[in-house]
N, C-alpha and C positions, 0 to 999 in steps of 0.2 A: 477486328473492326474499328477505324476510328473514331475517338470519341469527339463528339462536333459540340460546340460552342458558340452560337449566330452561327457564322460564316469561317468560323476558326476548327480546323479540322485537328487533334491532336493525334500524334503515332506512337507506338512505343519502337526503340530500337530492336532488333535481333538480339539475344542473347552473348551471341558473340561479337557484334559490334560494340553491344557493353562492356563487353571485357578488354575491349580493343580500346578504347576510348581511356578505359583508367590506364591502361599502361602505357599509353601515348601520354598522357599529363602527368600520372604520376611516377612512371618508375624508370624509363629509358630514355629518353632525348634529353641528349647533352648541348645542344643546341639549338635554343629555341628561337632564334634569329632567322632559322630555315621556312619559318612557316609564311615569311614574306615572299620568299624564292616559288615556294608552292602555288602561292596565288596569284602570283604573276604569270608562272607558267601555265596555270589554268586559265587565267585569262589572253593568254595568246594563242591557245588551242580553239578556245571560243572565237576569237578573232579570225583566226586561220578559216576555220568552218565557213564563217558567215562570208569570209571575202571569195572562197573556193566557189559556194551557192552562187554568188553572185553574178558569176562568168555565164552561167545559162538562165540564172532566173533572177531580174530585176525585182519580183511582186515582193519584198520585203517591206520591213518597217522601216520608215527612215533609210532609203536605199545610199542617199547624198552624205550620210554622215560619216563623219572621219572616222579612219579605224584607230583608236587608240587605248591606254591607260591612265588612267587617273587617279592618282593618290592624295588623298584628303588628310589631315592632319592639325589637331587640335593640343597642343604642347600642356594650357591649362585645364582642359578640361578632361586629356589623356584619353582623346578618343583616336581612332583610325576606321579609314574606310579607304576601300579600292573599288574602282568602278571601269567597267571594259562596254564597249559599244558593238558588241559580238554577239554570237547565234543564239543567247540567251537559253534559259531551259523553260520547258512545261511543267506540271503538274507532275506528270508520269516522269518527267525526267528528278526533279525532285526528291521522289520517292525510290526512285530505283540506282540513282547515278550516288546521290550526296548520301553517303555511307556504306558502298558497295567495298565490299574487301576483293580485291582483284585475284591474288593467290589463296587459294585453299590451306596451303599451309603457313601463310602468314602467322594465325593465333598460335600453333603450335613452335613457329619459330620465337617468337617473342618471350612467350613462355618460358622456352627453355634459356634464351638469353636472361631471363629476370634470374630465374633457378641457380645460374651459375653467378648471379651479381653481377653481369656485364651490364654495358651500357652500350646504346646502340648509334651511331655515328649518325650525324644530319643528313649524312650524304645516301643514305639509304632510304630514307622514308617515304618519297616520290617512286622509289621501285614497290613498293606494297601497293600503291593505289589508292592510297588514304591521304595523299597529302594535304588536302582540303583540310582533315579533321587535327593538322597540328598546329591550327589557331588555337584550340583550347588550351595550350601550352599558356599563351600570354593572356586568356581571356576569358573571363566566367560564362559569359553569353554570346552567341552569335546571329547577326541578322542579314539574311540576304532578302534583297529586292531583283527580281527579275521578269523579263516578256522574252520570250521568243521570238525571233524574227518574221515568222508566218504573221501574213497580214491580218489575219482573221487572230491573231491570239492573245490570250487573258495574260493579266501581270499577277505574279503571285509573292508574298512574302512568307520564307520559312523563318522559324526562330527556333533555337535550341539553347538549352546549356550544356547538351554532352553530357547530361546526368542518366537519361533513359529513353527520354519523350522529345519529340521538337514536334512544333506547330506550322499549317501551312494555313495561309489565311489569301482570298483573293481581293486583291487591292487595285487602285487607280493607277499608272504608271502608263505615260506616251510615249518614252523612250525605249528602244531595241537594245538589250545585252542584260549584265548583271551588276548589281553594286554588294560588296560585304561591308557589313560597316560592324564594331564594338567598341567597349571600352577595355583598356587597359588595366591588367593587374599592377597593383602598386610597382612591385620588384621591377616591372617591366613597362614603365611608364618613359623610358628612353627610346622606346620604338616609337612616340608620336615627337619625338625631334627632328626636323630636318637632315641634321648632319648624320644623323642614324639611321637613318632608312638611306639616303644618297649613299652611305658608305657599302649599305648589303645589297644597294641596286647592282652598285659597283663590280661587288664582289660576286655576285651569283648571275646578274641579269645582264650583262652589257650587251650580249647579242641577241637580245630579245628583237625581230623583225619590226615591232610596232612601237611608235612613240610613246615613252611613260614620262607624265608629265608631273610634277608637287606643283601644283596652283600651275601657272604659266610657263615654270621653267623644263624645259625639256630634257630628260638624264641621258637615255639610251640613244648613242649614234654610230655604232660600228657597223652596222649593216653585214651584208653578203659577201663575208671574207675569199669565198669560195670562186669567185667571180675574179677576185683580184689575183696580179701575176703573183706567183713563188717567191719573188725576191722582196715584193713589197708586204710579205704579210713576214711578222716576225713567230718565233717559236713561242712566244709569252701568249699571243693572239691565238695562236694554235691551240696552245694549251687549255686557256679558258675557252677557247669556242669549243672543245672537247668537253670540258665539264659540264659546261652550258647546256650541251645537245644530250649527252650521255649521263647528265646526272649524277654524275661518280664529281670526288675530290681529289681523286690522283691524277696525274696526269696519262697520258695516253704511253704505251709501251712503245709506238711507231706510229708512222702516217704516210700516206698516198695523197700526194698534191696534183690529180688529173685535167689536163684542159687536151682534150681528143678533137681532131679536125679529119674528116675525110668519109667512108662509110658510114658514120654516125657520129653526131658533134652533142659533146656534153664535156661539162665541168664535173668536177668533183672532189670534194677531200673526204678521207676514210680513214678511221682512226683503227689502231686495235688497243684496246683494254689492257692495263697492265694484269687487273684481276679476272677471273672467271665468274659469272653473275652466281645470287645465291642460290637459284633453284638450277643450276648447271644441267641443262638440257633437259629439262623436264619445265621448265617457265614459257609457254607457248605464248604469253604475253609479252614478251622482251621485244622490244624496240630493235630494227638495226636502221636501215638507212633511208631519209626522206627525201622525197622525190618531189623536184620544183620543173615549172617549166616556164622557162624564160623569167625566174626568180620569183613566180606564183609559186606560192605551196599546195601541192597535191594531195600528196599521201604521208603519213607519218610512219608508214611500215613497210615501204615497196619489196615484199616479198618478190616480185618478179623479178628486182635485180640481182639475188644470188642466189646460187643455190644453199637449201638449209643448213648442210655442214659449213659454212662459212657465215651463218647470219650473228657471229658474237662481235663483227666488225660495226661500227658507228659510224654515222657520217652524214652527208649529202651529195646528191647528184642532181645537177642542173641541166636540161639539156633544152636544145630550141626544134628539136624533131617530134616532138610530142604537141598538139595542138590546145590552146587552154582551156576549153573546155571540155579535156580528156576525162574519160568517168574510170572505176576502177577495172572496169570488166575491159573497157578498149587496151589497158595497160597490160592485163594478164594476155591479148594476144598481137601487141604490138611488135611488128619487125624490129622498130629503134629499141624494145623494149631488151628484147634478146640479144641483138649486137652489143647493147652496153653492156648487159651481164657479159658475155664472153670476154667482152674487153675488161672487165674489172674482175674474173676470175683471174685470166690471163697474170694482170699486175698483180694481186695478193698472193698467188702463187708464185711469182718470180721475186717478187720481196722475200719471202719467206726462204726463197731457195738462197736468197743473197745474205739473209741471216746466217743460214746455215754454213754458208763459207765462209765467210768474213767477220762473223761476230757470234760465235756459240755462245757466247753468253749470255749476249740477249734473246737468241734462239733456244738456249735451254729454256730460259723463263719464260718466254713463249708456250714451249709444247708444253710445261708441268702443269700450264694453266687450258690450254686450247688443245692439247693433242687429241683429245676424244673426239672433237668436233673433226678432225682431220681423217679419224679411223673411218667415221659413219661415211665419210666421202667416199671410201673405196668401191663401195657395192651402191653409189648413188651414179658418180660422175665417169663414166667409161672412158670419156673425151682425154680427162686429166690423171688418168689411173698411175700411170707410172711417173710421173710427178710427185702425187703425192705418196706412191711408195717410196721415193728417194727421200722425203722430208718426214717418213716414220722412225720414231727412235725407240729404244729397246734399253732395258737392266741387263747384262748378262752374268753369267759366273764371275766372270773375270774384272768385272766393273765395281766399283764402291758402290753404296748405298746412295739413289739420287743423282748418279752417273748416266748417261744414257750414250746408245752408239746408235749409226746409221747398220742395215743389213750392210752397203759397200765397207765398211771398217770392219764388219765382222769376217765378209769373204776376204778381204786384202790378208786377214791375219789367220785365215784358216791354213790348216797345214795341207800341202799338196795333196795328199792322197785321201784328203775328207772328201767324201761325196755328196755330202748333206748339210744344210741349215736346221739345225736341233732347235727345239723350244719346250718349254714344259710351263703350263699354267699353275697359279694356282690362289688366294685369297689375298697373300702378300709375300714380298719377297721373303722375310723370315722363314715362312712355311713352305716356301718352294725351294729351298735350298735345304729342308731338314728332310723333303723327300724320296725315299730310297732310290727311285730311278735314276737320281743322279751320280749313286755312288760308281759305276763303271766312269761315267765322264769326268768325274773329279780324278779319278786314279789316272785315266791316261790324258790328261789335261785336255782335255776338248773343250771348248767355249759352247755355253748351252743359253738362249734369251729364257730370260725368267719374264713370262707375264702373268702381273698380277693387278693389270687394269682390267676389268670385265670386259672392255671392249675389244681387248686384243683378241679372246679365243673367237671373237666373231670375225676379226679382222686378217688375223696372220693365218689361219687355215686357206680364207680367201685368195692368199698371194700365191700360193703354189709354188711360184718357182723365183728366182732372184740370179740371174745372173748364170742362168743354167744349173745351176743348184735346186732341189727340190726341197720345200721346208718340210720339215719331218718330228712331229709331236715325238718324245722319247718314251711316254706313258702307250703307246702302240707295240701291240705282243708281237707283229713282223719286223722288228727293228732290226736292220740289217749289222751287226755288229761281231766281233769275234770271239765276246767271251772273256774274262777275265781271269788272267793268268796270276797266283798268288806262289811263289815258291815255300815250298813245306805244308804247303796244307792241299790235302788231296780231296778232293770231294767224293760223295759215296759211289760204290760202284753198281752197277745196274743191277745186282742181285738184291741189293739192298734199297734201292732209290725207287725201282718201280715198283714192289710190291708197298714202300710207304706213299707214293706218289696215288696209287688206288685206293688205301684206305682216307686219303685224304680226299679224292673225289666222292665216296663215300659217306665220309660222314658231312660234309657239305652240301652234295646232293644239287638238288636245282637253285642254291644261292651263287654257284658258279656255271660259268660258259665250259671251264676246263681248268685242269690243274698241271702245270708244266714245268720242268727245272729251267731255271733262270741263267739267263748269261749275263746280265746287269747286274746283278749283287757283288756288295763286296763286303759288306759290315751288318747288313740286317739278313734274318732270317725269310722273310716273305716280301713280297710285293703286288699288288693290284695294278695290273695293265689291260685296255682295251682292245676291241678287235679291231681288224683292218676297219672297219667301216662304220664302227661305233662313236659316241661321243668323247672326248674330254671331258675327266672330272669335275672340271671347274663349268666346262659350259653344262654340266647336268645339274650343277648345282644352281645355275641361272634358270633353268627349264625348272626346279623343285620352286624358285621364288615366284618365278611366275606363275606356275601352275600347281597348287599344293597336292594336286591327285596325280601328277606327273610320277611313271613306274619309271625306276632306273634300270639301265642293261643292266643285263649279268656280264660281271667282269672276269677275266683270266689271271687265276692265283699263279703267279711263278715262286718257288720256292729255291732257297740257296742251299745245294745241297754239301757245301764247304762249310757251313754252320754246325758250329757246338749244338746248337741246340737241334737242329734237323738232323744231325746224326743222332742224337740221343734218342729222339724220338725212333729215328730207323732201329737202334738196339730194344727199344719196347717193342715196337712192332713183330720184331723178331721172336721177340718172346711169347706175346699175346694181342695182338689186332684188337681185340674189344675190350682191351685196359682201359677202363672209363678215365684214367689221367691222360692219355693217348688222345682221346677224342675229346676231353672237354681244351687240351692243349691246340688241337688243330682250331676248336671252335676260337678258343682266346686269338691263337696267332690272326685268323679271318678278320675276326670284329677289330684286332687291333690295325689291321692295312685300312680297315675301313674309316676307324677313327683318323690316322694321319690324312687320308683324303676327304677327309670332312661329311661321310656320310654313312656314318653310324646312325641307326635311327634306335638303338635299344641300349643305350649308356648303362641302365639300371643291370642289365643281365652281364654285360659285359666289368661290371665292378665285382657283382656278384661271385659270377666264376672265377676272377682274379683271387678274390677273397677267400675263395675253396681253394685253389690250386695251393696259393701259400700256404695256408694252413696244414695241409696235406706235406708240403715241402719241409715242415718246421715242426711236424709231429714225432 
C-alpha cells in the first residue's frame, strides 16, 4: 500500500527494480550520454501514439498543439529538461510503466555481467525496456510532470531519487504531454551545455520524425529516408537510420531498399543486423518492422508483415494501400498486408540466396547469427520450403570447425554409389566426432553432417529427401551399410557370439530393446542405436529438458565382435556365464554407452562399478 502525505502518495519499487537501478547507476553502463537518446526515443513514441489517436479521435487535450520535443538547458544551474506534446501518462501508467522490466531475464543477465567484471555497452540499455532509468546515471533525482491526452484527464507529478521509493502527486497542468526535469551530477555538468547536447542528438537521434528544439533552434531534419530514391541515400545515412530504429551501435550486415508498384504499392527499407539479439528466439518483445501509411506511423511492430522466422530483420514499410485510420485488427486481415508480406519474404530470401552464391563470407556470418531462424521456417512456410532448404548450412566430418556447406555441396561430392545423405546429432562438434557410430564412416571416407545445433534435430529429419537422396541418421539400427572389413581381425564365430549376446540380453533385461552384432563399429566395443521409428539421442535430450518426467525410449545395444574386450568376455562366458566380472563388465559397457550419448542417469553407480572392476583387475 502506498504511504500518503496530504495528496502525495509514496510507493516502493519492487525488489528486483531496486537491484536493477543500483546496477545501472553504479556498475554497468559505460556511456552515460545514452540517457538522452532514451528520453528522446520515449518522447518520440509518445508523439507517435497521440498522432495515431488523432487520426480518428480529435477529442484530446490541445488537438492543435504542434508535435515536437523541446530540450531546455541551464549551464549555470546545471539543470536539464525534455518536454514532449505526446500522449502523456495517467496515474496508472506512472505506476505500471515507469519501472517495469521488459524482460524476465534482464536481472539475471545483468548480474552475470557484473559477476564477470564486464560492462554493458550503451546500445543495449533500450533493449531491456528500462531506458528511462538510464537518467539516474547523470542525476540524483528526477521529476516527471505529465497529463494524458484524454480530455478529462488529470495531471500528475512523479518524483524519485531511484533509491527505493517514488512519489506521485496530483498537480495542475494545462498542457498535454510529459516533461522530465532534473539537476545534473557534478561530473555530468557538460550535459547542460548546448554543444554537448547537439552532438549527442546528432549522433543518436538524427532520424527522429518529430522536431527537436533547443530553445527556438531545430536540431533534427532528416525525415523519412525510405521515401527517397536509392541513389539519393548514402550508405552513411542508411547505417545511421538503422542504428536509430534498431537501437544498435553496429552497422547492419546488409539491407533492402524497396519501391514496389503494381498489385500492391509500398516503399520499404529493411535491414539485416550483424548480431542476433541477446535473448535469441526467446524475446517476444523484440521489435521488427515499423508500419507507416503514407508517412503516418501506424505500428512499431507490424507482425503481419513477416513470418515469425524472419522477425530478426529491422526496418520500415510505408504503403498507400492502407487507410490512415487503420486499426491493428484491420492490418491483421488486410489483403494489402498479405501481399506486402509475400513480396518482402520473397525479396529477403532472394537477397540471402544472392549472398550465398556471390558472397560466401557474408552469408556465413549471417548464418552463424540467424541460421536458427531459417530452420524454424521449414515447418512454418511450406510455400518457400525448397528455398529455405537451399539456404541451410551444416558442419560435416570433412569440414573444419565453423565451416559450413550446403546440401547441394554435400551431394556434389558424394561417391556415385552412396545412396543416402548421412547425419549425426550431438551437443557440440567435439562430442559428435567422438561418437562410436561414426567409426565406419570415418574408415570408409563417407561424409556425415554434424548436427550440433538443437534446431537441427527438428529440422533435418523433416527435410526427408534432397536431390532424390534420403536423409538418414547414422544412429538408426536399420542402417544400410556393408560392414567393416579389417584385414587380420576376425569376428567371433557364431558359437561364441550368439551365447554372449544372450548373456548381454539377460543381464541388461528391460534396459534395452535388443542386443545385436554391430556392422558399424571399428574401434569401440559397443554403441547404442535407435529403432526405425524412435527418436535420436539428441532429440531425447531436448525432450528431457522440456519435461523432466519424460521417459527415454529403450535403445538397441550393438556390440563389436571383433573388439578384444568382447572376445575376452566371450571366453569368460564360455567358462562361466554367471561370472560376476562378466555381468559387471556388461553393465559397465552399457552405462559407458549411455554416458557417451549423454543419457547416463546414474553416474555414481558407474564410477563405483568401475572402481570394483579395476580393483579386481589389479588384485
